[in-house]
PyMOL Python script that loads the backbone (N, CA, C, O; Angstrom):
from pymol import cmd

cmd.read_pdbstr("""\
ATOM      1  N   MET A   1       0.852  -1.174   0.000  1.00  0.00           N
ATOM      2  CA  MET A   1       0.000   0.000   0.000  1.00  0.00           C
ATOM      3  C   MET A   1       0.892   1.228   0.000  1.00  0.00           C
ATOM      4  O   MET A   1       1.861   1.310   0.754  1.00  0.00           O
ATOM      5  N   THR A   2       0.555   2.168  -0.843  1.00  0.00           N
ATOM      6  CA  THR A   2       1.278   3.433  -0.861  1.00  0.00           C
ATOM      7  C   THR A   2       0.491   4.437  -0.030  1.00  0.00           C
ATOM      8  O   THR A   2      -0.643   4.165   0.363  1.00  0.00           O
ATOM      9  N   HIS A   3       1.076   5.577   0.235  1.00  0.00           N
ATOM     10  CA  HIS A   3       0.387   6.606   1.007  1.00  0.00           C
ATOM     11  C   HIS A   3      -0.748   7.239   0.208  1.00  0.00           C
ATOM     12  O   HIS A   3      -1.522   8.027   0.754  1.00  0.00           O
ATOM     13  N   ASP A   4      -0.857   6.905  -1.077  1.00  0.00           N
ATOM     14  CA  ASP A   4      -1.939   7.432  -1.914  1.00  0.00           C
ATOM     15  C   ASP A   4      -3.197   6.567  -1.835  1.00  0.00           C
ATOM     16  O   ASP A   4      -4.267   6.989  -2.272  1.00  0.00           O
ATOM     17  N   THR A   5      -3.076   5.376  -1.287  1.00  0.00           N
ATOM     18  CA  THR A   5      -4.229   4.478  -1.207  1.00  0.00           C
ATOM     19  C   THR A   5      -4.815   4.500   0.202  1.00  0.00           C
ATOM     20  O   THR A   5      -4.129   4.803   1.179  1.00  0.00           O
ATOM     21  N   LEU A   6      -6.084   4.174   0.276  1.00  0.00           N
ATOM     22  CA  LEU A   6      -6.751   4.123   1.574  1.00  0.00           C
ATOM     23  C   LEU A   6      -6.328   2.876   2.344  1.00  0.00           C
ATOM     24  O   LEU A   6      -6.065   1.833   1.746  1.00  0.00           O
ATOM     25  N   PRO A   7      -6.265   2.984   3.661  1.00  0.00           N
ATOM     26  CA  PRO A   7      -5.986   1.791   4.452  1.00  0.00           C
ATOM     27  C   PRO A   7      -7.109   0.776   4.243  1.00  0.00           C
ATOM     28  O   PRO A   7      -8.277   1.150   4.137  1.00  0.00           O
ATOM     29  N   ALA A   8      -6.765  -0.469   4.187  1.00  0.00           N
ATOM     30  CA  ALA A   8      -7.776  -1.504   3.947  1.00  0.00           C
ATOM     31  C   ALA A   8      -7.633  -2.643   4.947  1.00  0.00           C
ATOM     32  O   ALA A   8      -6.530  -3.032   5.333  1.00  0.00           O
ATOM     33  N   ILE A   9      -8.772  -3.156   5.344  1.00  0.00           N
ATOM     34  CA  ILE A   9      -8.830  -4.364   6.160  1.00  0.00           C
ATOM     35  C   ILE A   9      -9.633  -5.360   5.338  1.00  0.00           C
ATOM     36  O   ILE A   9     -10.813  -5.141   5.065  1.00  0.00           O
ATOM     37  N   ILE A  10      -8.999  -6.441   4.950  1.00  0.00           N
ATOM     38  CA  ILE A  10      -9.631  -7.410   4.067  1.00  0.00           C
ATOM     39  C   ILE A  10      -9.962  -8.666   4.861  1.00  0.00           C
ATOM     40  O   ILE A  10      -9.089  -9.269   5.485  1.00  0.00           O
ATOM     41  N   LEU A  11     -11.232  -9.051   4.829  1.00  0.00           N
ATOM     42  CA  LEU A  11     -11.642 -10.285   5.484  1.00  0.00           C
ATOM     43  C   LEU A  11     -11.148 -11.442   4.630  1.00  0.00           C
ATOM     44  O   LEU A  11     -11.575 -11.622   3.490  1.00  0.00           O
ATOM     45  N   GLU A  12     -10.247 -12.214   5.200  1.00  0.00           N
ATOM     46  CA  GLU A  12      -9.629 -13.305   4.463  1.00  0.00           C
ATOM     47  C   GLU A  12     -10.406 -14.605   4.647  1.00  0.00           C
ATOM     48  O   GLU A  12     -10.587 -15.376   3.704  1.00  0.00           O
ATOM     49  N   LYS A  13     -10.864 -14.836   5.884  1.00  0.00           N
ATOM     50  CA  LYS A  13     -11.531 -16.099   6.175  1.00  0.00           C
ATOM     51  C   LYS A  13     -12.486 -15.922   7.350  1.00  0.00           C
ATOM     52  O   LYS A  13     -12.183 -15.207   8.305  1.00  0.00           O
ATOM     53  N   ARG A  14     -13.644 -16.579   7.273  1.00  0.00           N
ATOM     54  CA  ARG A  14     -14.617 -16.568   8.363  1.00  0.00           C
ATOM     55  C   ARG A  14     -15.009 -18.004   8.639  1.00  0.00           C
ATOM     56  O   ARG A  14     -15.474 -18.721   7.753  1.00  0.00           O
ATOM     57  N   GLU A  15     -14.813 -18.415   9.885  1.00  0.00           N
ATOM     58  CA  GLU A  15     -15.124 -19.785  10.269  1.00  0.00           C
ATOM     59  C   GLU A  15     -16.165 -19.762  11.390  1.00  0.00           C
ATOM     60  O   GLU A  15     -15.903 -19.258  12.482  1.00  0.00           O
ATOM     61  N   GLU A  16     -17.347 -20.314  11.108  1.00  0.00           N
ATOM     62  CA  GLU A  16     -18.404 -20.372  12.114  1.00  0.00           C
ATOM     63  C   GLU A  16     -18.250 -21.646  12.932  1.00  0.00           C
ATOM     64  O   GLU A  16     -17.872 -22.697  12.414  1.00  0.00           O
ATOM     65  N   HIS A  17     -18.553 -21.528  14.230  1.00  0.00           N
ATOM     66  CA  HIS A  17     -18.426 -22.661  15.143  1.00  0.00           C
ATOM     67  C   HIS A  17     -19.806 -23.112  15.604  1.00  0.00           C
ATOM     68  O   HIS A  17     -20.776 -22.357  15.531  1.00  0.00           O
ATOM     69  N   GLU A  18     -19.881 -24.345  16.077  1.00  0.00           N
ATOM     70  CA  GLU A  18     -21.157 -24.922  16.497  1.00  0.00           C
ATOM     71  C   GLU A  18     -21.814 -24.150  17.632  1.00  0.00           C
ATOM     72  O   GLU A  18     -23.039 -24.146  17.745  1.00  0.00           O
ATOM     73  N   ASP A  19     -21.014 -23.494  18.477  1.00  0.00           N
ATOM     74  CA  ASP A  19     -21.584 -22.765  19.615  1.00  0.00           C
ATOM     75  C   ASP A  19     -22.116 -21.380  19.224  1.00  0.00           C
ATOM     76  O   ASP A  19     -22.556 -20.622  20.089  1.00  0.00           O
ATOM     77  N   GLY A  20     -22.079 -21.047  17.933  1.00  0.00           N
ATOM     78  CA  GLY A  20     -22.590 -19.765  17.458  1.00  0.00           C
ATOM     79  C   GLY A  20     -21.514 -18.696  17.324  1.00  0.00           C
ATOM     80  O   GLY A  20     -21.765 -17.643  16.737  1.00  0.00           O
ATOM     81  N   SER A  21     -20.333 -18.944  17.851  1.00  0.00           N
ATOM     82  CA  SER A  21     -19.244 -17.982  17.717  1.00  0.00           C
ATOM     83  C   SER A  21     -18.602 -18.130  16.337  1.00  0.00           C
ATOM     84  O   SER A  21     -18.947 -19.033  15.574  1.00  0.00           O
ATOM     85  N   ALA A  22     -17.688 -17.255  16.036  1.00  0.00           N
ATOM     86  CA  ALA A  22     -17.001 -17.314  14.750  1.00  0.00           C
ATOM     87  C   ALA A  22     -15.574 -16.810  14.914  1.00  0.00           C
ATOM     88  O   ALA A  22     -15.279 -16.013  15.805  1.00  0.00           O
ATOM     89  N   THR A  23     -14.701 -17.285  14.047  1.00  0.00           N
ATOM     90  CA  THR A  23     -13.314 -16.841  14.004  1.00  0.00           C
ATOM     91  C   THR A  23     -13.096 -16.140  12.665  1.00  0.00           C
ATOM     92  O   THR A  23     -13.405 -16.683  11.604  1.00  0.00           O
ATOM     93  N   TYR A  24     -12.561 -14.928  12.738  1.00  0.00           N
ATOM     94  CA  TYR A  24     -12.297 -14.145  11.539  1.00  0.00           C
ATOM     95  C   TYR A  24     -10.795 -13.974  11.358  1.00  0.00           C
ATOM     96  O   TYR A  24     -10.067 -13.757  12.327  1.00  0.00           O
ATOM     97  N   THR A  25     -10.338 -14.072  10.127  1.00  0.00           N
ATOM     98  CA  THR A  25      -8.944 -13.818   9.788  1.00  0.00           C
ATOM     99  C   THR A  25      -8.922 -12.652   8.812  1.00  0.00           C
ATOM    100  O   THR A  25      -9.601 -12.668   7.785  1.00  0.00           O
ATOM    101  N   PHE A  26      -8.124 -11.632   9.152  1.00  0.00           N
ATOM    102  CA  PHE A  26      -8.050 -10.437   8.329  1.00  0.00           C
ATOM    103  C   PHE A  26      -6.664 -10.277   7.737  1.00  0.00           C
ATOM    104  O   PHE A  26      -5.670 -10.718   8.314  1.00  0.00           O
ATOM    105  N   GLN A  27      -6.612  -9.643   6.581  1.00  0.00           N
ATOM    106  CA  GLN A  27      -5.352  -9.252   5.964  1.00  0.00           C
ATOM    107  C   GLN A  27      -5.214  -7.750   6.184  1.00  0.00           C
ATOM    108  O   GLN A  27      -6.025  -6.965   5.694  1.00  0.00           O
ATOM    109  N   ILE A  28      -4.182  -7.360   6.921  1.00  0.00           N
ATOM    110  CA  ILE A  28      -3.973  -5.952   7.237  1.00  0.00           C
ATOM    111  C   ILE A  28      -2.515  -5.611   6.944  1.00  0.00           C
ATOM    112  O   ILE A  28      -1.601  -6.248   7.469  1.00  0.00           O
ATOM    113  N   GLU A  29      -2.312  -4.619   6.117  1.00  0.00           N
ATOM    114  CA  GLU A  29      -0.948  -4.208   5.796  1.00  0.00           C
ATOM    115  C   GLU A  29      -0.353  -3.414   6.962  1.00  0.00           C
ATOM    116  O   GLU A  29      -1.080  -2.925   7.826  1.00  0.00           O
ATOM    117  N   ASP A  30       0.956  -3.295   6.976  1.00  0.00           N
ATOM    118  CA  ASP A  30       1.657  -2.649   8.090  1.00  0.00           C
ATOM    119  C   ASP A  30       1.156  -1.237   8.371  1.00  0.00           C
ATOM    120  O   ASP A  30       0.927  -0.886   9.528  1.00  0.00           O
ATOM    121  N   ARG A  31       0.982  -0.424   7.335  1.00  0.00           N
ATOM    122  CA  ARG A  31       0.531   0.961   7.538  1.00  0.00           C
ATOM    123  C   ARG A  31      -0.867   0.983   8.159  1.00  0.00           C
ATOM    124  O   ARG A  31      -1.147   1.798   9.039  1.00  0.00           O
ATOM    125  N   THR A  32      -1.733   0.097   7.703  1.00  0.00           N
ATOM    126  CA  THR A  32      -3.083   0.012   8.252  1.00  0.00           C
ATOM    127  C   THR A  32      -3.030  -0.404   9.716  1.00  0.00           C
ATOM    128  O   THR A  32      -3.753   0.147  10.547  1.00  0.00           O
ATOM    129  N   ARG A  33      -2.180  -1.369  10.033  1.00  0.00           N
ATOM    130  CA  ARG A  33      -2.027  -1.827  11.413  1.00  0.00           C
ATOM    131  C   ARG A  33      -1.556  -0.676  12.305  1.00  0.00           C
ATOM    132  O   ARG A  33      -2.045  -0.513  13.423  1.00  0.00           O
ATOM    133  N   GLU A  34      -0.621   0.107  11.814  1.00  0.00           N
ATOM    134  CA  GLU A  34      -0.132   1.263  12.576  1.00  0.00           C
ATOM    135  C   GLU A  34      -1.250   2.269  12.830  1.00  0.00           C
ATOM    136  O   GLU A  34      -1.373   2.801  13.934  1.00  0.00           O
ATOM    137  N   LEU A  35      -2.063   2.528  11.809  1.00  0.00           N
ATOM    138  CA  LEU A  35      -3.183   3.451  11.964  1.00  0.00           C
ATOM    139  C   LEU A  35      -4.195   2.927  12.986  1.00  0.00           C
ATOM    140  O   LEU A  35      -4.710   3.691  13.802  1.00  0.00           O
ATOM    141  N   LEU A  36      -4.475   1.632  12.940  1.00  0.00           N
ATOM    142  CA  LEU A  36      -5.412   1.035  13.901  1.00  0.00           C
ATOM    143  C   LEU A  36      -4.898   1.160  15.326  1.00  0.00           C
ATOM    144  O   LEU A  36      -5.655   1.497  16.237  1.00  0.00           O
ATOM    145  N   VAL A  37      -3.630   0.893  15.516  1.00  0.00           N
ATOM    146  CA  VAL A  37      -3.039   1.008  16.855  1.00  0.00           C
ATOM    147  C   VAL A  37      -3.078   2.453  17.326  1.00  0.00           C
ATOM    148  O   VAL A  37      -3.475   2.727  18.459  1.00  0.00           O
ATOM    149  N   ASP A  38      -2.669   3.380  16.464  1.00  0.00           N
ATOM    150  CA  ASP A  38      -2.673   4.799  16.832  1.00  0.00           C
ATOM    151  C   ASP A  38      -4.071   5.279  17.214  1.00  0.00           C
ATOM    152  O   ASP A  38      -4.250   5.916  18.252  1.00  0.00           O
ATOM    153  N   GLU A  39      -5.054   4.973  16.380  1.00  0.00           N
ATOM    154  CA  GLU A  39      -6.425   5.432  16.639  1.00  0.00           C
ATOM    155  C   GLU A  39      -7.030   4.714  17.841  1.00  0.00           C
ATOM    156  O   GLU A  39      -7.775   5.319  18.613  1.00  0.00           O
ATOM    157  N   GLY A  40      -6.719   3.435  18.006  1.00  0.00           N
ATOM    158  CA  GLY A  40      -7.218   2.688  19.156  1.00  0.00           C
ATOM    159  C   GLY A  40      -6.675   3.247  20.458  1.00  0.00           C
ATOM    160  O   GLY A  40      -7.420   3.420  21.422  1.00  0.00           O
ATOM    161  N   LEU A  41      -5.390   3.529  20.491  1.00  0.00           N
ATOM    162  CA  LEU A  41      -4.794   4.121  21.690  1.00  0.00           C
ATOM    163  C   LEU A  41      -5.369   5.500  21.965  1.00  0.00           C
ATOM    164  O   LEU A  41      -5.644   5.847  23.113  1.00  0.00           O
ATOM    165  N   ARG A  42      -5.549   6.279  20.920  1.00  0.00           N
ATOM    166  CA  ARG A  42      -6.125   7.616  21.089  1.00  0.00           C
ATOM    167  C   ARG A  42      -7.543   7.527  21.659  1.00  0.00           C
ATOM    168  O   ARG A  42      -7.910   8.308  22.537  1.00  0.00           O
ATOM    169  N   PHE A  43      -8.334   6.584  21.163  1.00  0.00           N
ATOM    170  CA  PHE A  43      -9.690   6.390  21.659  1.00  0.00           C
ATOM    171  C   PHE A  43      -9.677   5.996  23.134  1.00  0.00           C
ATOM    172  O   PHE A  43     -10.417   6.562  23.938  1.00  0.00           O
ATOM    173  N   ILE A  44      -8.841   5.032  23.483  1.00  0.00           N
ATOM    174  CA  ILE A  44      -8.764   4.562  24.873  1.00  0.00           C
ATOM    175  C   ILE A  44      -8.296   5.673  25.804  1.00  0.00           C
ATOM    176  O   ILE A  44      -8.864   5.858  26.880  1.00  0.00           O
ATOM    177  N   LEU A  45      -7.271   6.411  25.403  1.00  0.00           N
ATOM    178  CA  LEU A  45      -6.764   7.490  26.247  1.00  0.00           C
ATOM    179  C   LEU A  45      -7.775   8.633  26.368  1.00  0.00           C
ATOM    180  O   LEU A  45      -7.893   9.247  27.428  1.00  0.00           O
ATOM    181  N   THR A  46      -8.502   8.917  25.288  1.00  0.00           N
ATOM    182  CA  THR A  46      -9.538   9.950  25.336  1.00  0.00           C
ATOM    183  C   THR A  46     -10.655   9.529  26.285  1.00  0.00           C
ATOM    184  O   THR A  46     -11.141  10.340  27.073  1.00  0.00           O
ATOM    185  N   CYS A  47     -11.061   8.271  26.211  1.00  0.00           N
ATOM    186  CA  CYS A  47     -12.088   7.762  27.130  1.00  0.00           C
ATOM    187  C   CYS A  47     -11.594   7.853  28.572  1.00  0.00           C
ATOM    188  O   CYS A  47     -12.348   8.249  29.461  1.00  0.00           O
ATOM    189  N   ALA A  48     -10.351   7.493  28.805  1.00  0.00           N
ATOM    190  CA  ALA A  48      -9.802   7.556  30.162  1.00  0.00           C
ATOM    191  C   ALA A  48      -9.784   8.997  30.675  1.00  0.00           C
ATOM    192  O   ALA A  48     -10.142   9.252  31.826  1.00  0.00           O
ATOM    193  N   ALA A  49      -9.372   9.929  29.831  1.00  0.00           N
ATOM    194  CA  ALA A  49      -9.323  11.335  30.230  1.00  0.00           C
ATOM    195  C   ALA A  49     -10.725  11.872  30.537  1.00  0.00           C
ATOM    196  O   ALA A  49     -10.896  12.710  31.422  1.00  0.00           O
ATOM    197  N   ALA A  50     -11.720  11.383  29.798  1.00  0.00           N
ATOM    198  CA  ALA A  50     -13.101  11.825  29.999  1.00  0.00           C
ATOM    199  C   ALA A  50     -13.820  10.981  31.060  1.00  0.00           C
ATOM    200  O   ALA A  50     -14.991  11.204  31.367  1.00  0.00           O
ATOM    201  N   LYS A  51     -13.085  10.005  31.611  1.00  0.00           N
ATOM    202  CA  LYS A  51     -13.644   9.075  32.608  1.00  0.00           C
ATOM    203  C   LYS A  51     -14.876   8.347  32.060  1.00  0.00           C
ATOM    204  O   LYS A  51     -15.887   8.192  32.745  1.00  0.00           O
ATOM    205  N   LEU A  52     -14.755   7.907  30.803  1.00  0.00           N
ATOM    206  CA  LEU A  52     -15.810   7.150  30.143  1.00  0.00           C
ATOM    207  C   LEU A  52     -15.360   5.716  29.945  1.00  0.00           C
ATOM    208  O   LEU A  52     -14.231   5.465  29.523  1.00  0.00           O
ATOM    209  N   ASP A  53     -16.232   4.786  30.247  1.00  0.00           N
ATOM    210  CA  ASP A  53     -15.982   3.388  29.929  1.00  0.00           C
ATOM    211  C   ASP A  53     -15.986   3.253  28.400  1.00  0.00           C
ATOM    212  O   ASP A  53     -16.835   3.847  27.735  1.00  0.00           O
ATOM    213  N   THR A  54     -15.060   2.489  27.841  1.00  0.00           N
ATOM    214  CA  THR A  54     -14.974   2.384  26.382  1.00  0.00           C
ATOM    215  C   THR A  54     -16.248   1.785  25.782  1.00  0.00           C
ATOM    216  O   THR A  54     -16.663   2.192  24.697  1.00  0.00           O
ATOM    217  N   GLU A  55     -16.874   0.829  26.469  1.00  0.00           N
ATOM    218  CA  GLU A  55     -18.115   0.248  25.958  1.00  0.00           C
ATOM    219  C   GLU A  55     -19.219   1.297  25.897  1.00  0.00           C
ATOM    220  O   GLU A  55     -19.986   1.346  24.935  1.00  0.00           O
ATOM    221  N   TYR A  56     -19.296   2.135  26.927  1.00  0.00           N
ATOM    222  CA  TYR A  56     -20.294   3.201  26.948  1.00  0.00           C
ATOM    223  C   TYR A  56     -20.029   4.208  25.830  1.00  0.00           C
ATOM    224  O   TYR A  56     -20.961   4.663  25.167  1.00  0.00           O
ATOM    225  N   ALA A  57     -18.764   4.552  25.624  1.00  0.00           N
ATOM    226  CA  ALA A  57     -18.405   5.478  24.546  1.00  0.00           C
ATOM    227  C   ALA A  57     -18.790   4.898  23.189  1.00  0.00           C
ATOM    228  O   ALA A  57     -19.271   5.623  22.318  1.00  0.00           O
ATOM    229  N   LEU A  58     -18.581   3.600  23.005  1.00  0.00           N
ATOM    230  CA  LEU A  58     -18.967   2.960  21.741  1.00  0.00           C
ATOM    231  C   LEU A  58     -20.482   2.957  21.567  1.00  0.00           C
ATOM    232  O   LEU A  58     -20.975   3.137  20.454  1.00  0.00           O
ATOM    233  N   GLU A  59     -21.228   2.755  22.658  1.00  0.00           N
ATOM    234  CA  GLU A  59     -22.691   2.821  22.589  1.00  0.00           C
ATOM    235  C   GLU A  59     -23.144   4.209  22.135  1.00  0.00           C
ATOM    236  O   GLU A  59     -24.040   4.341  21.302  1.00  0.00           O
ATOM    237  N   ILE A  60     -22.513   5.237  22.696  1.00  0.00           N
ATOM    238  CA  ILE A  60     -22.840   6.613  22.305  1.00  0.00           C
ATOM    239  C   ILE A  60     -22.574   6.808  20.809  1.00  0.00           C
ATOM    240  O   ILE A  60     -23.403   7.365  20.090  1.00  0.00           O
ATOM    241  N   LEU A  61     -21.421   6.349  20.357  1.00  0.00           N
ATOM    242  CA  LEU A  61     -21.084   6.504  18.941  1.00  0.00           C
ATOM    243  C   LEU A  61     -22.037   5.722  18.042  1.00  0.00           C
ATOM    244  O   LEU A  61     -22.417   6.207  16.977  1.00  0.00           O
ATOM    245  N   MET A  62     -22.422   4.532  18.456  1.00  0.00           N
ATOM    246  CA  MET A  62     -23.310   3.709  17.638  1.00  0.00           C
ATOM    247  C   MET A  62     -24.726   4.278  17.580  1.00  0.00           C
ATOM    248  O   MET A  62     -25.462   4.000  16.633  1.00  0.00           O
ATOM    249  N   SER A  63     -25.114   5.066  18.575  1.00  0.00           N
ATOM    250  CA  SER A  63     -26.458   5.648  18.567  1.00  0.00           C
ATOM    251  C   SER A  63     -26.454   7.051  17.961  1.00  0.00           C
ATOM    252  O   SER A  63     -27.498   7.701  17.901  1.00  0.00           O
ATOM    253  N   TYR A  64     -25.307   7.515  17.519  1.00  0.00           N
ATOM    254  CA  TYR A  64     -25.175   8.850  16.931  1.00  0.00           C
ATOM    255  C   TYR A  64     -26.068   8.983  15.710  1.00  0.00           C
ATOM    256  O   TYR A  64     -26.114   8.094  14.860  1.00  0.00           O
ATOM    257  N   ASN A  65     -26.782  10.109  15.631  1.00  0.00           N
ATOM    258  CA  ASN A  65     -27.641  10.399  14.498  1.00  0.00           C
ATOM    259  C   ASN A  65     -27.358  11.840  14.081  1.00  0.00           C
ATOM    260  O   ASN A  65     -27.687  12.768  14.819  1.00  0.00           O
ATOM    261  N   GLU A  66     -26.765  12.035  12.935  1.00  0.00           N
ATOM    262  CA  GLU A  66     -26.382  13.393  12.523  1.00  0.00           C
ATOM    263  C   GLU A  66     -27.597  14.283  12.251  1.00  0.00           C
ATOM    264  O   GLU A  66     -27.453  15.504  12.177  1.00  0.00           O
ATOM    265  N   ASP A  67     -28.776  13.704  12.103  1.00  0.00           N
ATOM    266  CA  ASP A  67     -29.982  14.501  11.892  1.00  0.00           C
ATOM    267  C   ASP A  67     -30.587  14.983  13.211  1.00  0.00           C
ATOM    268  O   ASP A  67     -31.555  15.743  13.210  1.00  0.00           O
ATOM    269  N   ASP A  68     -30.022  14.544  14.330  1.00  0.00           N
ATOM    270  CA  ASP A  68     -30.517  14.935  15.642  1.00  0.00           C
ATOM    271  C   ASP A  68     -30.204  16.414  15.870  1.00  0.00           C
ATOM    272  O   ASP A  68     -29.040  16.805  15.780  1.00  0.00           O
ATOM    273  N   PRO A  69     -31.209  17.249  16.163  1.00  0.00           N
ATOM    274  CA  PRO A  69     -30.959  18.682  16.345  1.00  0.00           C
ATOM    275  C   PRO A  69     -30.080  19.002  17.561  1.00  0.00           C
ATOM    276  O   PRO A  69     -29.519  20.095  17.642  1.00  0.00           O
ATOM    277  N   ASP A  70     -29.955  18.064  18.503  1.00  0.00           N
ATOM    278  CA  ASP A  70     -29.123  18.297  19.680  1.00  0.00           C
ATOM    279  C   ASP A  70     -27.639  18.017  19.416  1.00  0.00           C
ATOM    280  O   ASP A  70     -26.791  18.323  20.254  1.00  0.00           O
ATOM    281  N   VAL A  71     -27.328  17.436  18.253  1.00  0.00           N
ATOM    282  CA  VAL A  71     -25.942  17.121  17.922  1.00  0.00           C
ATOM    283  C   VAL A  71     -25.336  18.294  17.174  1.00  0.00           C
ATOM    284  O   VAL A  71     -25.878  18.753  16.169  1.00  0.00           O
ATOM    285  N   GLU A  72     -24.199  18.777  17.678  1.00  0.00           N
ATOM    286  CA  GLU A  72     -23.549  19.928  17.035  1.00  0.00           C
ATOM    287  C   GLU A  72     -22.491  19.458  16.073  1.00  0.00           C
ATOM    288  O   GLU A  72     -21.831  20.277  15.433  1.00  0.00           O
TER     289      GLU A  72
END
""", "prot")
cmd.dss("prot")
cmd.show_as("cartoon", "prot")
cmd.util.cbc("prot")
cmd.orient("prot")
């Protein structure tokens, strides 16, 4: 991947198990892996600074609606 291309995460393999769980194998290039680590650490540290549980922060993000008039 060059710096001109977007980072990509490619699902290489998905294996479903009898208990309902699944195992996923991804192909991630080095630059993409670095970006994931950087952004993941930034998210965790931001949550810690705001005294937010990461699961709660993810719930907030997943319920985000840009059409909501209360969202700036």
